[in-house]
N, C-alpha and C positions, 0 to 999 in steps of 0.2 A: 205219958204212957199209959194206956189202961191197964187196970188191973184183973178185968175178966175179960174172956173173949166175947160174950154177948155184947158187953160194952163195945168193943172193939168193932164186931162185926154190924152192929147198929150203927155207928159211925161213918162205917166205909160204905153202907148201904145208900147212904145220902148222895153219893158220889154217881151211883148210877149204873156201875159197870160188874158185867157179872162173869163166871166163866164161860169158856166155851163150850159147847156140846157137839161132840162128833157123832152123836147118835142122831142129830136133827139138821144138820148144817153139813156141807163139804167140808173135808178134812182139813182143807187149806185155810178155809173162811174159820173152822173151828179154832185151830191155830193161832189166826190173827186175834181171834176174840181173847185166848188164853194168854197171849202176850200182854195186851191191852190188862187184863185182870191182874197178872205178875206185875206190870209196871205200876198199876194203881196202888200197889202195898208196899212199894218203895220207901224209905226215908231218904232222910240227907246220907250219899255213900260216905262211909268213914273213907280218910287217907290211908292211903297205904306206900311202901315204899319204892314198888315198881309193878306194872303189870306188862307182862310177855305173852304174847300172841304168836301162837305157830301152827303150822301144819305139818300134820304127822301123817306118814304113808302106812296106812293099815292095809290087810289084807282085801279089805272091800273097797280101799281109795282112799284118797285124802280127806282127813279129819281134823276137825281145829279143835285145838286145845289152849288153855289160858291159865298161866302161871302167874299168881297173885303172891307178891314177896310184900313181907312186913317190913316195918323200918327196921334198921339195923345192920349189924355184920354177919355175914354167912360164916361157913356153911350152914344151912338151915336144914332141921326134919323136914317131912314133905307129906300131905295128903292129899289122896285123890279123892276128889268130890264127885259123886255119881248122882244127879239131880233125879227126882222123880217124876211126877206130870204123867201117869199113866203109859210112858214109854213113847207115846205120840205127840209129845208137846214140850215146848220149853226151850231153851239155847241156851248159850252162854252169859247172855246179857238176863235173862229171867232170875236168874238165883244169885248173882253177883253181891246183894246185899248178905246173902248168909255166907258165902265165900270170904268177902270183904271183912266181915266182922270175926268169923272164923280164923281167918290170916293173924289178924290183929291181938286178938285174945291169945291164941297159942304161940305168936311169934315163930311160926311155921309157915312155908311155903305151900298154897292151896294151889291145886293144880283141877281145874275145870275140864271135864271131857261132852263135847259136842256129838256124843254119839249118836250113829242113825237110827232114825227113829221107826216105831211100826205104825202103819202097817205096810208100809214099802218094804221095810226090812224086818225080819223075824228073827227070833232066837236060831243060833247063838250068835249072831250079829254082836248086837250090844255086848255081851260077854266078852267074846273076843277081842272087841275094840278098846275094851275098859283094863284088860289083862294086856294087850300091847302098850297102851299108853303108861301102864304101871311099870312094865319092863321097859319101855325107852327112858322114864326117868330114873330107873336104877341104872341102866348102863350108861347114862349120860351126867352122873352126878356131878362130878367134877366141873364139866364144863357150865352146867346149869346151878352152881353154888350149893349142892344139896349133899347131904351125908345120911348114912345109915340105909335102913329099910323102910318102905312107904307104909302110911296108913290107910284103910280104904273108909271112907265116910258116906253113907248112904241112906237115902230118905226115901221113903215109900218105893216105887217101883226101882229106884236107884239102889236101895238097900237091899231088894232082890237079887239085883244083878251082882253087887257086891258081894253077897252069899255064894253066889255061883262062881264068881270068880276066885274066891278062895277055895272053894271045893276043888275046882280046875287045877290051880296051882299045887294043893295037896298032892291029887292025883298024878300030878307031872313031878312031883318031889321037888319043885321048884321054891325056893324060902326067900322069896324077896318081899314078904309081907310081914308086918309087925303085930298089926292087929286091926280090927274092925269097929266103929261105931256107925249103929243102926237104928234110924229112928222110923217107927211104925211102919214094918216090913210088910209087903204084900206077898208073902213068901208060899202061900198054902196052895198056890193054883186054884183053879177053875170051882166055883163052888155053884151048882145047879140051882141052888135057892137064894142066892145072891141078886142084888138089884141087876138090872139089866146093864149099866154102864160097867160094873165091876166085870162081868159076865164078858161085855164085849172087849175091856181091854186085854184080859187073858187071850182070848182067841185071836186077836191082831198080833200081839206078842208072840204066842207059840205057831200062827200061821197055818191056820187049819180051820175047816169050814165048817166043823162038826166040834159039839164039846167033848174034851179031851179031858178025862179023869186022871189020868197017868201019864207023866209027861217029863222028860229028863230036864226040861226047864225049869221045873218046881223044885227050889232048894229042899224042902223040907220032905219031900221023897227020895231025896239020897241021903246018904250018910252023913252027918255032921260031926263025926268024930276026928280028931286030929288037926283041928282049924286054930288058930291064932287066936288070943285073947278077944274076947266080945263083951262088947256095951248095946244093950238093948233100951231103947226112951221109946214110949208110947203114951199117948193121951188117955184118960179114962173115958173118954165117950168118943173114941173111936169105933167104929165099926168093923175096922180088921183089928184089934186088938187081940182076938184070938188067935191070931198069925204070930205076933210078937209072943204071947205066954207058950204056945205050941214050940216056938223056936226056943224059947228058955228051957222046957221042961226036956227036951229032946237033946240039948246039949247037958244038962245036969244027968240026964241017964248015963251019956256017954263019958261022965266023968270030970266034965269041964267045971269050969265056975263062971259063969257069965254074971255080968252086972246086970240086975234088969230092975228097970226105973218105970212107975206110973204115974203120970202127972195129972192131976186133980185139974177139972174142969176144960180140959184142952181136948181138940177134936183133931181128926186125921189131918197131916197136913199143917200143922201150928207153924214149924219155922218159917213159913213165909211170911207171919206175923211180927218177925222180931222186932220192925223197927216202930212199931207201937204197942206190943201188947208185951207186958212186964214178965210174965210167966213162961212165956215162949223165949225170951231172951235168956232168962234164967235157965232153963233147961237147955239153952245151948252152950252157957256158960258151964254149966256140970259137965256135958260131954268135953269139953274144952279143957278142964280140970283132969279128966280121966287121961284125954291124949298126952298132957304135958307129962303127967305121973309116968305114963309108958313110956315116952320119949325119953325122959330123965334116967329111966331104971335101964335104957339099953345104950344109950350114948357116953 
């Protein structure tokens, strides 16, 4: 395990595999490159109790989900994992390292959601699909060996989806969520001065041809009061650290008490490095401790 991201990144560069670039290559080709990049970051996959793949009927068509069970006897608390990758990339395989580690360390079931990608599908498709998956797990707890309310765990674009899901459930007075773990959220919307890629991902997600500053798909432009407990983690070298800080400040202004952690020396997307980077694994472990505490307090 490497002690610093710089060392881990330098070692990884020797593999000669780079991330996909949807700005310079066709989207399907960019996704293939991104899948290869994600695969190169994986280590030895941890053993788990069981992996259950399902096809879930949603308002937009069939969607694949994957339930990863820890070893042991249920019923289990459960976590809905919402991946990032800019809304345009990734799948159930790309984030298996994080999901299996999460299941083992928390002794909870982790459900990965293969939500429909942008730019083919826009907001609110992804938010509604994650909401429907969470509802499916809640309604079928007995059959799936689950208990209690679910937790949302989102990273990057997935954290943005998770906040929007929580806001939607709050507005519907639907009490099926117990808390949110949010890593390096991209929640403050389109920024005219941001780098081209950051602008691109927001425009694809919103589904508009011109920059939109105000949009209902931007969580920080909607009220954040009345949400479940929230833990926020972000690397100090993350270009989007301002989004996480702004979320923390808005929650605090509403009278909430979010947990806000800044991890030294880590960039955006560091959870993908948990197989080789000790500080990234430690950060995931801290979030797992919070999840276990929340679970134990309500069960």
